[in-house]
Every structure is written in structure tokens, then in C-alpha cells.
FIZAGU-449456 format. One line per field, with one value per residue (C-alpha): residue in one letter; x, y, z. Coordinates in Angstrom, 1 decimal. Example, Ala and Ser with C-alpha at 12.3 -4.5 7.8 and 13.67 -1.06 7.14 Angstrom:
resn <- (A_S)
x <- (12.3_13.7)
y <- (-4.5_-1.1)
z <- (7.8_7.1)
END
This chain:
resn <- (M_S_D_F_K_Y_N_V_D_A_D_G_V_A_I_I_T_W_D_A_E_G_K_S_M_N_V_L_T_R_E_A_F_G_L_V_E_E_Y_V_D_R_A_L_A_D_E_A_V_K_G_I_V_I_T_S_G_K_K_D_F_A_G_G_M_D_L_N_V_L_A_T_I_R_E_E_S_G_E_N_P_A_Q_G_L_F_D_F_T_M_S_G_H_R_I_L_R_K_L_E_L_A_G_M_D_P_K_T_K_K_G_G_K_P_V_A_C_A_I_N_G_T_C_A_G_I_G_T_E_I_A_L_A_C_H_H_R_V_M_T_D_N_P_K_A_K_I_G_L_P_E_I_M_I_G_I_F_P_G_G_G_G_T_T_R_Y_S_R_M_V_G_A_M_A_A_A_P_V_L_L_E_G_K_M_M_D_P_K_K_A_K_G_A_Q_L_I_D_A_V_A_A_D_P_L_A_A_A_K_E_W_V_L_N_A_K_D_A_D_L_V_K_P_W_D_A_K_G_Y_K_M_P_G_G_A_P_Y_H_P_A_G_F_M_T_F_V_G_A_S_A_M_V_H_G_K_T_Q_G_A_F_P_A_A_K_A_L_L_S_S_I_Y_E_G_A_L_V_D_F_D_T_A_L_K_I_E_A_R_W_F_T_N_V_L_M_N_P_S_S_S_A_M_I_R_S_L_F_L_N_K_Q_A_L_E_K_G_A_V_R_P_A_G_V_P_D_Q_S_V_K_K_I_G_V_L_G_A_G_M_M_G_A_G_I_A_L_V_S_A_Q_A_G_M_E_V_V_L_I_D_R_D_Q_D_A_A_D_K_G_K_A_Y_S_A_A_Y_M_D_A_G_I_K_R_G_K_A_T_E_E_K_K_E_A_L_L_A_Q_I_T_A_T_P_D_L_D_S_L_K_G_C_D_L_I_I_E_A_V_F_E_D_P_G_V_K_A_E_M_T_Q_K_V_E_A_V_I_P_E_D_C_I_F_A_S_N_T_S_T_L_P_I_T_E_L_A_K_A_S_S_R_P_E_Q_F_I_G_I_H_F_F_S_P_V_E_K_M_F_L_V_E_I_I_K_G_K_E_T_G_D_R_A_V_A_K_A_L_D_Y_V_R_Q_I_R_K_T_P_I_V_V_N_D_A_R_F_F_Y_A_N_R_C_I_I_P_Y_I_N_E_G_M_R_M_I_T_E_G_V_S_P_V_L_I_D_N_A_A_R_Q_L_G_F_P_V_G_P_V_Q_L_T_D_E_T_S_I_D_L_G_A_K_I_A_R_A_T_K_A_A_M_G_D_A_Y_P_E_S_P_A_D_D_L_I_F_W_M_E_D_Q_G_R_L_G_R_K_A_N_A_G_F_F_E_Y_D_D_K_G_K_R_A_G_Y_W_K_G_L_Q_E_K_Y_P_L_A_A_E_Q_P_D_L_I_E_V_Q_E_R_L_M_F_A_Q_V_L_E_A_V_R_A_L_E_E_G_V_L_M_D_I_R_E_G_D_V_G_A_I_L_A_W_G_F_A_P_W_S_G_G_P_L_S_W_L_D_I_L_G_T_P_Y_A_A_E_R_C_D_S_L_T_E_K_F_G_E_R_F_S_C_P_A_L_L_R_E_M_A_E_K_G_Q_S_F_Y_T_R_F_A_P_E_K_S_A_A_A)
x <- (0.0_1.2_0.0_-0.7_-2.5_-2.3_-5.0_-5.7_-9.4_-11.3_-10.8_-7.0_-6.7_-4.2_-5.7_-3.2_-5.1_-3.6_-4.8_-2.3_-2.6_-3.9_-4.4_-7.6_-5.8_-3.3_0.2_3.2_6.1_9.5_8.6_5.3_6.8_9.1_6.0_4.4_7.5_7.3_3.7_4.2_7.0_4.8_2.0_4.3_5.9_2.7_1.4_-2.1_-2.3_-3.8_-3.3_-3.2_-5.6_-4.3_-7.0_-7.7_-9.3_-10.3_-12.9_-10.2_-7.3_-4.3_-3.1_0.5_3.9_4.7_6.9_8.6_10.4_12.4_13.7_14.7_16.6_18.5_19.5_20.5_22.6_25.1_27.4_25.8_22.1_21.7_22.9_20.5_17.5_18.5_18.9_15.6_13.8_15.4_14.3_10.7_11.2_12.5_9.5_6.9_8.8_8.6_4.8_4.5_6.4_4.7_6.9_6.6_9.3_11.7_11.8_8.3_6.5_4.4_3.7_3.1_0.3_-2.3_-2.3_-5.2_-5.9_-9.3_-9.4_-12.3_-12.0_-9.6_-6.1_-3.1_0.6_2.4_-1.0_-1.7_1.9_1.3_-2.0_-0.2_2.2_-0.7_-2.0_-5.6_-7.1_-10.8_-12.2_-15.4_-18.1_-18.5_-18.0_-16.7_-13.7_-10.7_-7.5_-4.4_-0.7_-0.7_3.0_3.8_1.6_4.1_7.3_8.2_7.0_5.8_9.1_7.8_7.5_4.4_6.1_7.6_4.7_2.0_3.9_4.7_1.1_-0.6_2.3_4.1_1.5_-1.5_0.6_1.9_-1.4_-2.1_1.5_2.1_-1.2_-1.6_-5.3_-7.4_-10.0_-13.3_-13.6_-15.2_-12.5_-9.8_-11.0_-10.9_-7.3_-6.4_-5.4_-7.8_-9.3_-12.7_-15.3_-17.5_-19.9_-17.8_-14.2_-12.9_-15.3_-14.6_-10.8_-11.0_-13.1_-10.6_-7.7_-9.5_-10.1_-6.9_-4.7_-0.9_-1.3_-3.3_-0.3_2.2_2.5_2.9_6.6_7.4_5.9_8.1_7.9_6.6_6.5_5.7_2.2_2.7_6.2_9.5_11.8_13.7_10.6_9.3_5.9_7.5_10.0_7.2_5.4_8.4_8.9_5.3_5.5_8.6_6.9_3.9_6.0_7.9_4.7_3.1_6.1_8.2_11.2_10.5_9.5_12.4_10.1_8.2_11.4_12.8_9.6_9.7_13.5_12.7_10.1_12.3_15.4_13.5_11.8_15.2_16.0_14.5_12.0_14.3_16.9_14.1_13.2_16.8_16.7_13.4_15.0_18.0_15.8_13.6_16.7_17.8_14.6_14.6_18.1_17.0_16.2_13.0_11.4_12.2_10.7_7.6_7.0_7.4_5.1_2.5_2.1_3.5_2.9_-0.4_-1.7_-0.6_-2.4_-5.6_-5.5_-5.3_-1.6_-2.2_-5.6_-5.8_-5.5_-8.3_-11.1_-14.0_-15.3_-16.7_-18.2_-20.7_-24.3_-26.0_-24.0_-25.1_-23.4_-23.8_-23.5_-24.6_-22.0_-19.5_-17.6_-20.7_-22.4_-19.3_-19.1_-22.8_-22.1_-19.2_-20.9_-24.0_-21.9_-20.5_-24.0_-24.6_-27.8_-27.0_-28.8_-27.6_-28.4_-28.4_-30.1_-33.2_-34.8_-33.6_-30.0_-30.2_-31.8_-29.1_-26.5_-28.4_-28.6_-24.8_-25.1_-27.9_-25.6_-22.7_-24.9_-26.2_-22.7_-22.0_-25.1_-23.9_-20.5_-22.2_-20.9_-24.2_-27.9_-31.1_-31.9_-28.5_-29.1_-32.5_-31.1_-28.2_-30.5_-32.9_-30.1_-29.7_-32.2_-31.8_-33.4_-32.9_-34.4_-31.8_-34.1_-33.4_-29.9_-31.2_-29.7_-26.5_-23.3_-21.1_-21.5_-19.3_-19.5_-18.7_-20.2_-18.6_-15.0_-15.8_-15.2_-18.3_-20.6_-19.0_-19.3_-23.0_-23.7_-21.8_-23.9_-27.2_-26.4_-25.0_-28.4_-30.0_-27.6_-26.9_-24.4_-22.0_-22.1_-18.7_-18.6_-16.0_-15.2_-14.0_-12.1_-9.0_-7.2_-8.9_-7.2_-9.4_-8.6_-10.0_-13.2_-13.6_-14.1_-17.6_-18.3_-19.6_-17.8_-14.3_-13.0_-15.6_-14.6_-12.1_-11.1_-11.8_-10.3_-11.3_-9.7_-11.7_-13.3_-14.2_-15.2_-11.9_-9.3_-7.8_-6.6_-8.4_-6.5_-7.7_-6.8_-6.6_-7.3_-5.6_-8.6_-9.7_-10.1_-9.2_-12.7_-13.1_-9.8_-11.0_-14.4_-12.7_-10.4_-13.1_-15.3_-12.4_-12.0_-15.7_-15.5_-12.4_-9.9_-6.5_-6.3_-3.5_-3.7_-2.0_-1.9_-3.5_-1.6_-2.4_-2.9_-2.4_0.0_-1.0_-1.9_1.1_3.3_1.2_1.1_4.9_5.0_2.5_4.1_7.6_6.1_4.5_7.8_9.6_7.1_7.8_11.5_10.9_11.0_8.9_5.6_6.2_9.6_8.1_5.3_7.4_10.1_7.4_5.9_9.4_9.7_6.5_4.0_0.6_0.5_2.9_2.3_1.1_-1.5_-2.5_-3.2_-5.6_-7.3_-7.9_-8.8_-6.8_-9.2_-9.0_-5.3_-5.9_-8.4_-6.1_-3.2_-5.4_-6.8_-3.3_-1.9_-4.7_-4.1_-0.3_0.0_3.6_4.8_3.4_6.2_5.7_6.0_6.1_3.8_1.0_1.5_1.1_-2.0_-3.7_-2.9_-4.4_-7.5_-7.8_-7.5_-10.5_-8.4_-9.5_-8.5_-10.3_-13.7_-13.6_-12.1_-9.3_-6.2_-2.6_-4.0_-6.2_-9.3_-11.4_-15.2_-15.3_-13.1_-10.0_-6.6_-5.3_-1.8_-0.4_-1.7_0.7_-0.5_1.4_4.6_3.5_3.5_6.3_8.6_10.5_14.2_16.6_18.5_16.3_17.5_18.8_16.1_17.6_17.6_13.9_13.2_15.3_13.4_10.0_11.1_12.8_9.9_7.7_10.1_11.4_7.8_7.3_10.5_9.2_5.9_7.7_9.9_6.9_4.9_2.2_3.3_3.4_4.4_6.7_4.6_1.8_4.0_5.1_1.8_-0.2_2.0_1.7_-2.1_-3.0_-1.2_0.8_4.2_6.7_5.5_8.8_10.5_8.2_7.3_9.2_10.9_11.8_13.2_15.5_16.7_17.5_19.5_21.1_20.6_24.2_23.7_20.2_21.5_24.2_21.7_19.5_22.5_23.1_19.5_19.2_22.2_20.8_17.1_16.4_15.5_12.6_15.1_17.0_17.8_15.5_17.4_16.2_17.6_20.8_21.2_20.5_23.0_25.7_25.0_24.6_21.0_18.1_14.4_13.5_16.1_15.7_11.9_11.3_7.7_7.1_7.8_4.8_2.5_4.0_3.8)
y <- (0.0_3.6_7.2_7.7_5.5_5.5_4.6_5.4_5.7_4.8_8.3_8.0_10.3_9.3_9.8_10.2_9.8_11.0_8.8_8.7_5.3_5.3_9.1_11.1_14.0_13.7_14.9_14.6_12.4_12.1_8.7_9.8_12.7_10.3_8.2_11.3_11.7_8.1_8.3_11.6_9.9_7.0_9.2_11.3_8.2_6.4_7.4_6.3_8.9_12.2_14.1_13.9_14.7_14.9_14.4_13.1_9.9_11.6_14.2_16.9_17.3_17.9_19.3_20.0_18.5_16.1_18.5_15.6_15.1_18.3_17.2_13.8_15.5_17.6_14.5_12.6_15.4_15.3_18.2_20.0_20.1_23.2_21.3_18.4_20.8_22.7_19.5_18.2_21.4_21.5_17.9_19.0_21.9_19.5_17.2_20.0_21.7_18.3_18.3_21.9_21.5_18.1_16.9_20.0_20.9_23.4_25.8_25.6_24.9_22.4_18.6_18.6_16.8_18.8_18.5_19.5_19.4_18.4_19.9_18.1_19.7_21.7_22.2_23.7_24.1_21.7_20.6_24.1_24.3_21.1_22.6_25.8_23.7_22.2_23.9_24.1_23.9_23.1_23.2_21.9_24.5_23.6_26.9_24.9_23.8_26.2_26.6_28.6_28.8_29.1_28.2_31.7_30.9_28.3_30.2_29.2_30.3_28.4_26.8_24.3_26.8_28.4_31.7_32.1_30.8_32.8_36.1_35.7_34.9_37.9_40.3_41.0_43.4_41.0_38.0_39.6_39.5_35.8_34.7_36.9_36.5_32.8_33.0_30.1_31.1_29.6_28.6_31.8_34.0_31.7_32.0_35.8_35.5_33.2_30.4_28.3_28.6_27.2_26.0_22.9_20.6_17.6_18.9_15.5_15.5_19.1_18.6_15.6_17.6_20.4_17.9_16.3_19.7_21.6_23.1_23.6_27.2_26.3_24.5_27.3_29.1_32.9_32.8_30.3_32.3_34.7_38.3_37.6_40.6_40.4_41.9_45.2_45.5_43.9_45.6_47.5_48.9_52.3_50.8_47.6_49.5_51.3_48.0_46.4_49.5_49.3_45.5_45.9_48.6_46.4_43.4_45.5_47.1_43.8_41.9_44.6_42.6_39.8_37.0_35.9_34.0_37.1_38.9_35.8_35.4_39.0_38.7_35.5_37.3_40.4_38.5_36.0_38.7_39.8_36.5_33.7_31.3_28.4_30.5_32.1_28.6_28.1_31.5_30.5_27.2_29.1_31.5_28.5_26.7_29.9_30.0_26.3_26.7_29.5_28.1_30.2_28.2_24.9_26.2_27.6_24.4_22.3_24.5_25.8_22.6_19.4_20.2_22.1_19.2_16.6_18.5_18.8_15.1_14.2_13.8_14.5_12.9_10.3_6.8_4.3_6.8_6.3_9.1_12.0_14.1_16.7_16.6_19.1_21.8_24.3_27.7_29.7_33.4_35.1_37.9_38.4_35.1_33.0_34.3_33.5_30.0_29.5_30.6_28.3_25.4_25.9_26.2_22.8_21.3_21.0_21.8_24.8_26.0_29.6_30.6_34.0_35.7_36.8_36.3_39.7_39.0_35.5_36.9_39.5_36.7_34.8_38.1_37.9_34.9_36.6_39.6_37.4_35.6_38.9_40.0_36.8_37.3_40.7_39.3_36.4_33.9_32.8_32.7_33.5_29.8_29.0_31.8_30.5_26.9_28.1_30.2_27.2_25.3_27.9_28.0_31.3_31.0_31.7_28.3_25.9_23.0_23.4_22.0_18.5_16.2_18.2_16.3_19.4_22.6_25.6_28.3_31.8_33.9_36.8_36.2_35.8_32.5_32.9_33.5_30.6_28.3_29.1_28.5_25.2_23.8_25.0_23.5_20.2_19.6_19.6_18.1_14.3_12.8_12.0_15.5_17.3_20.7_23.3_26.8_29.4_31.4_33.1_33.5_31.6_28.2_25.3_23.2_25.9_26.3_22.5_22.5_23.7_20.6_17.3_15.7_17.2_14.5_15.8_19.5_21.1_24.4_25.3_28.8_30.6_33.7_36.7_37.0_33.3_32.9_34.4_33.0_29.7_28.4_26.9_26.2_23.2_23.2_20.1_20.5_18.2_15.9_16.2_12.8_11.5_11.5_15.2_15.9_13.7_15.5_18.9_17.8_16.2_19.3_21.6_19.4_19.6_23.5_23.2_25.0_24.0_22.7_22.7_20.9_22.3_21.6_24.0_27.0_30.7_32.3_28.8_29.1_31.7_34.5_33.6_34.6_37.5_39.4_39.7_41.0_43.7_44.5_44.9_47.4_49.3_49.2_50.8_53.6_54.4_54.4_57.1_54.8_56.1_54.1_54.4_52.6_49.9_49.0_49.3_47.1_44.4_44.7_44.4_41.1_39.9_40.5_41.7_44.5_45.9_45.7_49.3_48.9_45.5_47.0_49.5_46.8_44.5_47.4_49.0_48.3_44.6_44.8_46.7_44.1_41.2_42.9_43.5_39.9_38.4_40.6_39.5_35.8_35.9_38.3_39.1_36.8_39.2_41.0_44.8_46.5_50.0_48.6_48.3_51.9_53.0_50.9_52.1_55.7_55.3_53.8_56.7_59.1_57.3_56.3_52.7_52.0_51.6_50.9_54.3_56.0_57.1_55.1_55.1_56.3_59.2_58.1_60.0_60.1_56.8_55.0_55.1_55.5_59.1_58.8_58.2_60.2_63.1_63.5_60.3_62.2_64.7_61.8_59.8_62.1_60.7_59.9_62.2_59.1_56.2_52.6_50.6_48.8_45.4_45.9_46.7_43.7_41.4_42.6_41.9_38.5_37.2_38.4_35.9_33.0_32.7_32.2_29.5_27.7_28.0_26.6_23.6_23.3_23.3_20.8_23.3_22.7_18.9_19.0_21.6_21.5_23.0_25.7_26.8_26.4_27.9_31.0_31.7_31.1_32.7_36.0_36.0_35.3_36.1_33.4_33.4_32.0_28.9_29.9_30.7_27.3_27.1_30.7_29.6_26.7_29.1_31.3_28.3_27.6_28.7_32.1_32.4_31.8_34.3_37.0_36.1_37.0_40.3_41.3_40.3_42.4_45.4_45.1_42.7_39.2_38.8_37.9_35.4_32.2_29.3_26.2_24.1_26.5_26.8_23.0_22.7_25.5_23.7_20.5_22.2_20.8_22.1_21.9_19.9_17.2_17.0_17.1_15.6_14.3_10.9_11.2_9.1_11.7_14.6_13.0)
z <- (0.0_-0.7_-0.1_-3.9_-6.3_-10.1_-12.5_-16.2_-17.0_-20.2_-21.6_-21.3_-18.3_-15.6_-12.2_-9.4_-6.1_-2.9_0.0_2.8_4.5_8.1_8.3_8.3_6.4_3.6_4.7_2.4_3.3_1.5_0.2_-1.1_-3.0_-4.7_-5.7_-7.3_-9.5_-10.5_-11.5_-13.4_-15.3_-16.1_-17.4_-19.5_-21.1_-21.8_-25.3_-24.4_-21.6_-22.7_-19.5_-15.7_-12.9_-9.3_-6.7_-3.2_-1.9_1.4_2.1_2.1_-0.4_1.8_5.2_4.1_4.6_7.4_9.4_11.2_7.8_8.3_11.7_10.2_7.4_9.9_11.8_8.7_7.4_10.2_10.3_7.3_7.9_5.8_2.7_3.5_3.8_0.7_-1.4_-0.1_-1.1_-4.5_-5.1_-4.4_-6.9_-9.5_-9.2_-9.3_-12.3_-14.1_-13.4_-14.6_-17.9_-18.4_-21.2_-23.5_-25.9_-24.1_-27.2_-28.7_-25.5_-27.4_-26.9_-23.2_-21.5_-19.5_-15.8_-13.6_-9.9_-8.6_-5.0_-3.3_0.1_2.3_0.9_2.7_2.5_0.1_-1.2_-2.4_-3.8_-5.8_-7.1_-8.2_-10.3_-12.2_-15.3_-14.1_-10.6_-9.9_-6.3_-4.8_-4.4_-0.7_1.3_4.3_2.2_2.5_0.6_1.4_2.2_6.1_6.6_8.0_11.0_12.2_11.5_8.0_4.5_1.4_0.3_-2.2_-5.0_-3.7_-2.9_-6.4_-8.4_-6.6_-6.5_-10.3_-10.9_-9.2_-8.4_-5.2_-3.8_-4.3_-3.1_0.1_2.1_1.1_1.9_4.9_6.7_5.9_5.8_4.5_1.9_0.8_-2.9_-4.0_-2.4_-3.6_-7.2_-6.9_-5.5_-8.4_-6.1_-8.2_-11.7_-11.3_-8.8_-9.5_-7.8_-9.1_-9.3_-10.6_-13.5_-14.3_-14.1_-16.5_-18.9_-18.9_-19.5_-22.5_-24.1_-23.2_-26.0_-26.0_-25.1_-22.0_-20.6_-20.7_-17.4_-17.7_-16.5_-19.2_-22.0_-24.1_-22.9_-19.4_-17.1_-13.4_-12.6_-10.8_-12.0_-11.1_-8.5_-11.1_-12.7_-11.2_-10.3_-9.0_-6.9_-5.1_-4.6_-2.9_-0.7_0.3_0.9_3.0_5.2_5.6_6.7_9.2_10.5_11.1_12.5_14.1_12.8_15.3_12.8_10.5_8.1_7.0_6.1_4.3_2.3_1.0_0.3_-1.7_-3.8_-4.3_-5.3_-7.3_-9.4_-10.7_-12.4_-14.5_-12.9_-12.3_-10.6_-8.6_-7.3_-6.2_-4.4_-2.7_-1.6_-0.1_1.9_3.0_4.2_6.0_7.9_8.7_10.1_12.4_15.8_15.8_13.0_14.8_18.0_16.3_14.4_17.6_19.7_17.2_15.2_16.7_20.4_19.9_17.8_20.4_23.2_21.1_20.3_24.0_24.8_28.5_28.8_31.7_30.3_30.6_31.1_28.6_26.4_28.4_25.6_27.0_25.9_28.3_30.0_32.7_32.8_36.0_35.5_32.3_32.4_29.6_30.5_31.1_27.9_25.9_27.3_26.5_22.9_22.2_23.8_21.7_18.6_19.4_19.4_23.2_25.0_27.2_30.3_31.1_34.7_36.3_39.3_37.4_33.9_32.6_33.5_31.9_28.8_28.5_28.5_25.8_23.8_23.5_21.3_19.2_18.7_17.7_15.1_13.8_13.2_11.3_9.2_8.2_7.1_5.2_7.6_9.1_8.2_10.1_10.2_11.8_14.3_15.3_15.6_17.9_20.1_20.4_22.1_24.9_27.7_29.7_33.1_36.9_37.7_39.0_38.5_34.7_35.5_36.0_33.4_33.0_32.7_33.1_35.1_34.5_37.2_36.1_38.9_40.8_41.9_45.6_47.4_49.5_46.5_44.6_47.6_48.1_44.3_44.4_47.2_45.7_42.3_43.7_45.3_41.9_39.4_38.9_41.3_38.4_37.0_36.8_38.4_37.1_38.1_35.6_38.2_37.0_40.3_43.2_44.1_43.0_46.0_48.3_46.2_46.1_49.9_49.3_47.2_48.5_45.5_45.4_43.1_40.5_41.1_38.6_37.2_33.5_33.0_29.8_28.5_27.3_24.9_25.0_21.4_20.1_22.5_21.5_24.9_27.9_31.1_33.1_36.8_38.9_42.6_45.1_45.1_41.4_39.9_36.4_35.1_35.9_34.0_31.0_31.0_30.9_28.1_26.0_26.4_25.3_22.3_21.5_21.4_19.3_21.5_22.8_26.4_28.9_32.3_35.3_39.0_41.4_42.7_43.1_39.6_38.1_35.1_32.6_35.1_37.1_34.2_32.8_36.1_36.4_32.8_33.6_37.0_35.4_33.0_35.9_37.9_34.9_34.8_38.5_37.6_35.0_31.9_29.1_28.6_24.8_25.2_27.4_25.0_21.8_23.4_24.0_20.5_18.9_20.8_19.0_21.8_20.4_23.0_25.6_29.3_29.6_26.9_28.2_31.6_30.1_28.1_31.0_33.4_36.1_38.9_38.1_38.7_42.0_43.1_42.3_44.2_47.3_47.3_46.9_49.7_52.0_51.2_51.5_54.4_55.3_52.5_49.9_48.0_48.2_44.8_43.4_40.7_43.2_44.3_40.7_40.1_43.3_42.4_39.0_40.5_42.9_39.9_38.4_35.4_35.1_31.6_28.3_29.9_31.6_28.5_30.7_31.8_30.8_27.5_26.5_24.5_22.0_22.0_20.1_22.5_20.2_21.9_21.4_22.9_26.4_29.2_29.9_33.5_34.4_34.2_36.9_39.4_37.8_35.8_32.9_33.6_31.8_30.5_29.2_29.5_26.6_24.5_25.1_28.9_28.8_26.7_28.9_32.0_30.3_29.1_32.2_34.4_32.6_31.8_35.3_36.5_33.9_35.2_38.8_37.7_36.2_39.2_41.6_39.6_38.5_35.0_34.3_30.6_29.0_25.9_27.8_29.2_25.7_23.8_26.7_26.8_23.1_22.9_26.2_26.2_22.9_24.4_21.6_19.2_17.2_20.3_20.6_24.2_27.4_27.8_24.2_24.4_27.3_25.1_22.3_24.7_26.3_30.0_31.0_29.4_30.8_34.4_33.8_32.7_35.8_38.0_36.2_36.4_40.1_41.0_39.2_39.8_42.7_43.9_41.5_38.8_41.0_39.1_40.0_41.4_38.5_35.9_37.8_37.9_34.2_33.4_35.4_33.5_30.1_29.7_27.7_28.6_25.6_26.3_30.0_29.9_26.5_26.2_24.7_21.0_20.1_21.8_19.9_16.5)
END
């Protein structure tokens, strides 16, 4: 058995069917790519074959390249991994170029055999690059099917010819958004973007028909035709020059220089546009190799593809626990969080009971889903029928008896232990004995909250991030008595709502907030030292963070920070570390500057709520220092404030799997995605150097930067996190 099958039909069309054995989605392996070449050679040599159609035997066309192949090539290449990766990439170019030229005469461009691609479902990565090498592309008219080149999202770029072909097809300016944003498009949009040529109910039949009627001229790609000129102009053309200047500015504006793949992609297009097509492919291969050799790409691939996929497939799910899929869920509290949880649960097909203190409050929570669907209808993403069907799944009520029959409860009431305890006891009197009870608390220890439960083994934390429908991560927190079935239930539920779970042990702030708070506090400390808020936020953005700590504080609300600080101080007593950051937050609260929600915080806001610059009144209380610190110093403080908490969380057993530490950090608060996450970043730095920087920062700024014992030990032994704490390879595959 093999991943591709070859058959010549009665009309003389060779059908090459991609059907990866034992996999639900086609992914390309090295061996399978060799088979493609073998079948293309066979079809071109067979006089009875009139043309070729490449299609899929699965419901979708392809999910891309098996990225484990790249790691294997590195290992096999010994002391020269770059050469191995370059040769592998060029081998792929050679195969697709053979498919593209299809036996035509090099001079006359005649005598070739037509090649079409019948895309019967979603198509990504190398699957799209194979399609682009074909002469004609037909895609199913199913709007749920998507096609695109999303490689940039995991730290690489389309290196199988997709960058060169697509940019030469539509021009650099039109290609840049597709290649740089990595968005997947439905068939209609894909046709408009020229990723495909046609949409059909039966793409295989349409592709065969095109093959049987194609003429020699239909087979010649624009770049192989005499007199080809790049749409929009090549770099040396006046119009093209301005195009590339604009594209370069756009790339830097979006990435702040933090993502090497984006710059390499643009360089590949620019340099490739100066030479002939085959030389351009070689340039693309060199830039692709350059990116693959950058530790950032390896870290991003590992965290955002391999590890993320492993966690979503249940890598940390307790063994031996049967399926715990949720059928009926009760959501307690119809505020913003509860309303969002109700929405995503209904979208996943569950029956939802949304509870609040009175009918008006419950209805308001349900209205959140209605408004969400209305917005989707305006964008053409939903219909009135879908809206009505979704709303029919949500029962909004103050009646706790409606929770009978629920198999999962998620409590999202006011962040007060007393209120939560009272609600827990009231609800447990109504729900089935085997129902799992979860709290959506963001800071309160689960073990303490579980004391109000008569079934602590069925009590767990399911911490969502706001807004629920947009955030990809869900943090699952095990209390000291939480049992395996509760963990499995939470994981299965998160899988149902199509989000990524991490499972951590109970501790104050759990994992995500434990790392986010020091990031914010370090930014606040710097303000009290006279560091410019502009420098602080820009330093963070240039590290790849979506927002800096000052802006983040405004977005999440200043009074929330003050409330957390007071609650933590009350809980920790004398052990609470006093901080100038608290003084600043309390002062801002006293000034009534509570952030975006109050249209006044660290930023000024206009009448429409748009930021209008940093608040100058801040400098009256905390004057700017005459000499501002070095950018790198600011960045190191922001990074180490977070990563040292991640190390301590691992050291203390809060984190049980380093994959969860890295994936969770990127998805929860946008931790420098190019780094692969905090633990991956320490591996890139090297633990000896990281420990050395800890000592320097501690000496200059204080004990909060002191090197954790675990990191010190690893530095002395020259260890990395992904060697010492390597997860089972089978789970990450």
C-alpha cells in the first residue's frame, strides 16, 4: 500500500489519487513525494495517456507537509544540515517543475500533457503548492472547504515553489497578504485571488473535462511564456520599486522585525523577481533553508504545530477513562464570560442552560449569542436559520431545576469565594451525582473552592480567556482531590468546542496569570522608575507581543489589577512582596483612570473610545528619567519576568508538561510566538547564558530575577528543557 494510487481511466486520463494510509488527512512524506514523480514519469511516457488529474481519496485534499520530515533530514545530514535541507527542497522543486512542464518541448512549449488538480476539500501548504504547479485547478463549491498557504503561522513560509509561483502569478502586492497572513480562503474568495481557476460541484469530472479539451497554449505558465512581465512591475521597474517598498513597510509594520520567516519570504520574492523562474526557485530554496536553520522556526513548528496538535489530540488525557463528551451543560452566571461559554458550547452542538439571578440577566446573556450571530449574518458567515437553531439550544433562566440532566456545570459567577461556595452547594443539590462541576475562576485556588463541594473528586477548574469565542486556549486546573474522570471530562469538552487545552496543578494564579502578572508588573515598575511608557510598549511589540504591558493593563482594566493585588496581599499576608507597581495601580485607581472601559487610563481616548496617545498626566507623578534605558535591557526585564515564573511553575509541579508551558504562553497572552514559548526561548538562549543573565538582572534590579534552582542546575549540566523534559515522541507526532 502507498500514499498515492495511479489509474488510467477509459478516456486516457491518468488519475493520481492522494490517499495517505492510516491518516484522516493527507500529509506529504518524503517517500510519497518520490512516488508522485514516479507516477508523473509513467503518465508522460505512456502514449495512451492524454493528461493527468491529481485528486484526493479523502474528504479533504491535503493538510500540508509532514513536518517531522524536516527534523529527520537535519538528523541525517550530520554536520551539514543546511545542505541536506536545501537538497531536499530543490528535489521538491524539480518534481513540481517536471509536473509543470509536463513533457513539453523546451523551445516551442508544445507537446506537453495537460495536468489538472481536482481539489475536493480543504487544501493547505504543500497541497496548495502542488496545485499551483498544475495547469488548471478546480475546487469543490463547498463553502466549508478552505485553501491557502498558512506556513507563515508556524514560523516558515511556502518553500515548495508556492512563494515564487503565486507572486509571479498575481504580483508582489497582491501576493503579500495571502502569503504573509496565511489565511485560508473559501472557494469563492480563492478564485478571486487566483489560487484556483474554477469551482465545480464535481471537481474531478470538471478537471477531467478540462484535460481532455486543453490546448498547447493552456499548458504554458505565464513565467514560461516569451515576454513575461511580473504583474505590478519587477523591483527595477518604477511601479514595482514602489510595490516592494510598500510591501517591506507592511511586513515590518506587522512583524516589528521579530519574525524571521516574513522577512525571508519578502526577500525571496524580491530577489527571485530579478532572475529567471528556475533561478528564482533556487533563491526560494536558499531562503527557505535559511529560515529552517533559524532556531526560531524549529521552536515555532514544535510549539504551534506538533505540540499544539498533540495536546488537542489528548496527549495529556488520563489513560483508561471512557469518552466524556458533553451533551448538556449548565453555565452559572450570564455575564460576559458566562455568555461567551454558552455561545461556544451551543456552537459545538450542546444543550445549554444559562443561569443568572433573574430572567432579565439571563436573557441578556443569551442576547450575546444573538448579537454574535447577527454580526455573522452581516458578514455572510451565518444565516437567520443558523441563528435560530443556535439560540434554540440555549435556555436562559434563573431556575436551578433546569440544570437537571446536565453532565457538566461551569460556574462563572462573581470572583468571591463565598458567592462561589453558596452557588456550588445549591447546584449540587439539583444536578446528577456523576455531574462534573467546574469553576471558571482566573485566580482563586481550585482546592479551596472544592471545599464547598460534597464531591471534590468531581470538582475542577476550567479557565477561559476573554473574549471566550476568540481566544484559543483553555486552562484546566486540577485541585488536590480532582479525579481522572473530571480531567478527562474537561479535556473532552475543550476538544468539542475546538480549543487547545493545557492541564496544570492547582496554585495561586495557576499558570497563565502567574506569568502574565509579572509581565504587567515589570512594565509598571519601569514607569515608576521614569522609563517612558512608549519605550516599554514598543520594546514588547518588537519582541513579538501583540500589546505591551502598559496597553494590556488599560485593556484588562486597572481596577481589576488593583483588586487582584489586594486579594493576593490578603491571602499571602507578610509573604506578599511589596512592589512599586502596586502603588502606581492604586494611584491610577484613585484618579478614576480605570483603563479603556472608563475612556481614561494610561492612554487618553477620544469620544469613540479610540486611543489618542499616552496620558501626559502620568509624568506629573512619575517624571521621565533624563536618561532612558537601553532597549535590550527593557526587553530582557520583560522577558525574564515571565520565563522565570514558567520555570518556577515547572519546578513546583504546577506545569506537568513543558509542551503545555510553551503552547499555553503563546495562545493565552501572545508570548513572543517566534520563540516557541518561554521554555523554548531559554533553550534558544542556552541555560548557561540564561542563568548568567539572571545573576546580572538580580544584581541590578532585585531578587525577583533570581535564578531558580532548576535553571541553575540545568545551566551547570549544560542541559536544555526539551532534552531533560522531552515528552514521549509518540505523543507529539
